[in-house]
N, C-alpha and C positions, 0 to 999 in steps of 0.2 A: 274154904278161902277165908283168910283173916280179914278183920275190918280194915287193916292198913292197906289192903289191896284195892279198896273202894275209893273212888274220887270224892264221895260224899258219905256222911254217916247214914247207914240204913235205918229207916223208921218204918217198921212193919205196920200193916193194917191190924185192927181197924183205926180209923182216924175220926176224931171229933173236932170240928172247926166252928168258929163263931165269927159273925160279921154281918154284912149287908149284901143282899142279892137283888139284882135288877133284871127282870125278865123282859125279853122281846119275843113276841109270837110271830112266826113267819106267816105271811098271807099265802093263800093257795097258789097264787101265781109265782111265789118265790121258790117253790120246790124244784122247778125245772126251768131250763132256759126258755126264752120266748118261742124258739123254733122247734121245741120238742113237743109237738102235738100228736099224740099217738094213743090209741086205745089199749095198746099192750102195756105190761108193767114197765116202769122206768128202769133203766140200766145205770151202771156206775158212770158211764161216759156221758150220761144225760144230767148228772148233777151239775150244779153251778160250778164254775171254775174255782179252784182252790178249796173244794170240799175236803180234799186230802192234801197233806204235804207230799212233795214229790216221791219220797222213798216209802210212803205209806199207802199209796193207791193200791187197791186190791188187784192181785194178779195171780193167775194159776201157777206162776213160777215161784211164788213165795210160799214157804211152809205155812200150813194152816189157813191159807187165804184163797181157797178154791172159789171160782166164780159163783157156783150154785150156793155156796155157804155164806155169801156176803152181799147178795143182790139187794139193791135199794128198792123199796116198794112204796115209798111215799109216806103219807100220814102227817101227824102234827110235828112241825119243826119249831125249834126255839134257839135263841141266842141268849146267853147269860153273861152279864157283867157282874163280877163278884169282888168284894173288898173284905178279905179275911183279916180281922184284927187279932185273932188267936188261931193257931194251928200247931200240930206237932213239929213243924219246921219253921215256925215263926210267922209273922204277918206277911201277907202277899196279896197281889191282885190277880184277877183271872178273867179271861174271855173264852167262852165255850160256844161251839157250834154243833148243834144236834139237828141234822137235816130232816130226820124222821125215822121210820122203821126200816130195818134190814132183816133179811133172812138169816137165821142162826143155823149152826151146824146140825141141830136136831130138827130142823124144818119149821120151827116156830118163828115168829117175828118179834123184834124188840128194838127200841130206840138205841142209837149208838152215837158216841162222841167221835167225830171224824177230824176235827181241828180244835185245838185248845192251846191258848197262850197263857203263861203265868210270868210273874216278875221275879220268881225265885228259882235258882238252879237246883236247890235241894228239892223243891217240889217237883221240878221236871224229872229228875233222876228217880226219886222214890215213886212218883205216880206211874211212870213207865214200868218200873221194876215190880211194883206191887200188883198192878191191875191191867197192864198193857194200855193204859190211857196215853194217847199220843201227844204228850205235852212238849211245848217248845217255849223258849225264852222270848219275852217282849218287854218293852219299856212303856209304862203307863203314866198318864197325866190326867188329873182331875182338877178342874178349875171352876170355882164358883163365879157365876155371872151376875151382873147388876140386877137382872130381873128375877133373881132367886134360883134360876135353873143351874144345872151343872154341865159343863162341857168335858167330855171324856175323849182323849186321844190315845191311840196305841201305836207304837213305833216298832220297827225292826230293831231288835236288840243289837244285831251285828252290823248295822249301818255304819260304814267307816267315815261318813261325812261329819263335819262339825255339828254338834247337837243343835245349834241355833238354825242350821240350814236344812235339817231333816224334815221330812214330811210324813205324817201318819198314814198307815194303811187302813185304819178304821177310825172313824170319828162320829160322835153322836152327841146330841144334847137332850137332857131329860129334866123334867119338872115333876116333882112329887106332889100329888093332890093331898094337901094337909087340912082341908076344910071338913073332911069326913073322918070319923074315927077309924082306926085300923081294926081288922078282925083277925083272930087267930087262924092260921092256916098250916096244914101239914100235907106234904105230898105223899105220905105213906099209903093212904087208902087207894090212890089211883096210880102210883108210880113205884109199887113195891116189888116189881119183877126185876130179877137180876139182869143186868145189861152185859152181854158177852162182847169182848173185844179181841180181835186177832193179834197174833204176835207182831212185834215191831222190829224193823231193821235199825241198825245203828246210824246215827247222823255222821256228819263230817268229823274227821279226827280232831279238829280244834274245838269241838263241842262235846266234851266228855259227859255232860249231863244227859245227852241224847243216847242213852244206853240201848242196846239191842235186847229183845226178848225172844228172838227167833229160836226155834228148836229144830235144827236141821239134821240132828242125829239122835240116836238113842231110841229106846222102845216106846211105843205108844200104848197106854193102858187100854184094854178092850172097852169099847163103848164111849171113850172120851175123845174129844177133838184135840189133836196135838197142838200144843202151844197156846191155845185159847184160854182166856180167863174171864170170869164174870164177876160183877160187883153189884151189890145192892146199895143204893144211896137214897137219902131222904133229906128233906129240908123242912124245917118247922120254925114258925115265928110270927110276928105281927105283920099282916099284909095290908098294903094300901095301893090305890090306883096311881099309875105313873103315866106321863105323856112323853112320847119320843118324837124327835124330829132330827133330820140330818143336820150336821154341823154347818155353820156358815161356810159358803164356798170360798176357798182361797186360791187366787190366781197362781198358777205355776205349781200347784200341789198335785198329788197323785189321784185324789178323789174328785170325780166329776160332780157338778152341781146337782143337788137332789139325791145323791147316793150316800150310803153309809160306809162303803168300803171301796178299795181300788180294784178289786177283782184279781189281784195278784197275791197279796199277803192274806186276804180274806175275801170270801165270796161277796158279790154285790147283792146282798139280801134285800128282799122287800118285806116290810114288817107292818103290823097294825100300829097305829099311832098310840093306842092304849096298851099298857103293859102292867106289870105287877112289881111293886117294891116290897121286899121283905126286909124290914128295918133292923135297927140295932137290937141285939138280943136274939137274932136268928141263929139257929144251930143247923149245921150241915153234917151228916154222918156218911162216911164211906166204910162199908163193912169189909169183912175178910174176903180175900179172893176165893172164888168158887170154881170148881171144875165145870167144864162145858160138855154136855152130852153130845154124842155124834149119832145122827139118824142111822 
């Protein structure tokens, strides 16, 4: 297929990006709904609402997405807010949700991105095409406050209401601890395992950036999970302590007082107040797509 057939210019992996990364760490109670108290392993339907976008929720009916190959098993969960100043598709912002670990097709477990928003349609299309990462468009706002903190709000990109009357689906306030020196940090020593992601279905027709990666026909190579792709990613740069708090409550908004999200566009996560800021000069690497072994 010629490049003229694509809605966006293909930018193959690997990618090297630069910018700032803000980490939120989910508290243990944030991994499951409050009514999911069970000694058995957690299931997909016990994840918080909006852990997946509607067309990306695991189902035995979707190619490469069998129940036993994608079961959520808990573990360390995180939310990342990222501001890329340089990337192969230009500057953009990003919100990532990693609930924890999932069972992979080979029977091992690994963290997985289940929901991710970016401000660039080129990033959406290439991220889905390169690595099966379930990217979607959103509008980001970062506002410096009088007390030195920063207020971040993230909106539905396709909201048809006038911009001044729109309400964010995610909002948080953060304050970087600048009294202590930063320390060099790399995630490579403890996050070097490739993260497998299942194939994706296409979004609505009016969202060409939400390309499909389903493989519903053709031969499957022996020993490989059909349609799945894994990627190794790492982050390295100067790390400092950061303090998180919910954004000030706004009457008539979508987000309840004391919450970070509305539970529709993004899960109502519970996070530790302390997080990590990887400041200017941080490098993020996304490697070549790797095949995923089948048990």
